[in-house]
C-alpha positions in Angstrom: -102.5 18.2 -40.4 -101.9 14.7 -39.0 -100.9 13.4 -42.4 -98.4 16.2 -42.8 -96.8 15.6 -39.4 -96.5 11.9 -40.2 -94.8 12.6 -43.5 -92.6 15.3 -42.0 -91.4 13.0 -39.2 -90.8 10.1 -41.6 -88.8 12.4 -43.9 -86.9 13.6 -40.9 -86.0 10.1 -39.8 -84.9 9.3 -43.4 -82.6 12.4 -43.4 -81.1 11.4 -40.1 -80.4 7.9 -41.2 -79.0 9.0 -44.5 -76.8 11.5 -42.7 -75.6 8.9 -40.2 -74.7 6.4 -42.9 -73.1 8.9 -45.3 -71.4 11.2 -42.8 -68.1 10.8 -44.7 -69.7 12.2 -47.8 -71.1 15.1 -45.8 -67.6 16.1 -44.7 -66.1 15.8 -48.2 -69.0 16.6 -50.6 -72.2 18.3 -49.4 -73.8 17.9 -52.8 -73.5 14.2 -52.7 -75.3 13.9 -49.4 -78.0 16.4 -50.5 -78.6 14.3 -53.6 -78.9 11.1 -51.7 -81.3 12.6 -49.2 -83.4 14.1 -52.0 -83.5 10.7 -53.7 -84.8 9.0 -50.6 -87.3 11.7 -50.0 -88.6 11.6 -53.5 -89.0 7.8 -53.4 -90.8 8.0 -50.1 -93.2 10.8 -51.3 -93.8 9.0 -54.6 -94.9 5.9 -52.7 -97.3 8.0 -50.7 -98.8 9.6 -53.8 -99.2 6.2 -55.5 -100.9 4.8 -52.4 -103.3 7.8 -52.3 -104.2 7.2 -55.9 -104.9 3.5 -55.4 -107.1 4.3 -52.4 -109.1 6.8 -54.4 -109.6 4.2 -57.2 -110.7 1.6 -54.6 -113.2 4.1 -53.1 -114.7 4.7 -56.6 -115.0 0.9 -57.1 -116.7 0.5 -53.8 -119.1 3.3 -54.5 -119.9 1.8 -57.9 -120.5 -1.6 -56.2 -122.8 0.0 -53.6 -124.8 1.8 -56.3 -125.1 -1.4 -58.3 -126.3 -3.3 -55.3 -128.9 -0.8 -54.4 -130.4 -1.0 -57.9 
């Protein structure tokens, strides 16, 4: 639950920042601002997913090293 809340608040901040900087687009073209926010969110979430994958790979390597050391 803590991971979700952290991700949610980070996405919320990104949305607020994007809305603040692109408020002119919001008034003229709602689809442009929605696309920009979606882009930023997808980049952010992709970074988290890649980080999780790298951590899992490191855990496997550490487990292998521990098993090799015990033998």
